[in-house]
C-alpha positions, 0 to 999 in steps of 0.5 A, spaced: 510 481 466 510 487 464 512 494 468 505 496 470 504 488 472 510 488 478 508 496 479 502 493 482 505 487 486 510 492 489 505 497 491 500 491 494 506 488 498 508 495 500 501 496 503 501 489 506 507 490 509 505 497 512 499 494 515 504 489 518 508 494 521 502 498 524 498 493 527 505 491 531 506 498 533 499 498 536 500 493 541 507 497 544 506 502 550 507 509 550 506 516 546 511 514 542 509 507 540 502 510 539 505 516 534 509 511 530 503 507 529 498 513 527 504 515 521 504 508 519 496 507 518 497 513 515 502 512 510 498 505 509 493 509 506 497 513 502 499 507 499 492 503 498 491 509 495 496 508 490 495 501 489 488 503 487 490 508 482 495 503 478 489 497 479 485 502 475 490 505 470 491 497 469 485 495 468 484 501 463 490 500 460 489 492 459 482 494 456 483 499 451 490 496 449 489 489 449 492 484 453 
């Protein structure tokens, strides 16, 4: 495994953990829980964007430089 593969795996794991935490917050009541859930879901979207960029870069890199 090279560094790019590790970064992709970490990014995907971060997305999954953030999704789980965000879903858990959805079932709590109160305005603070709602705010925290919203922040976690925004963070998830950001982490997903990072993961997609890493995946696209990894695919490009392996197709042009051989794997």
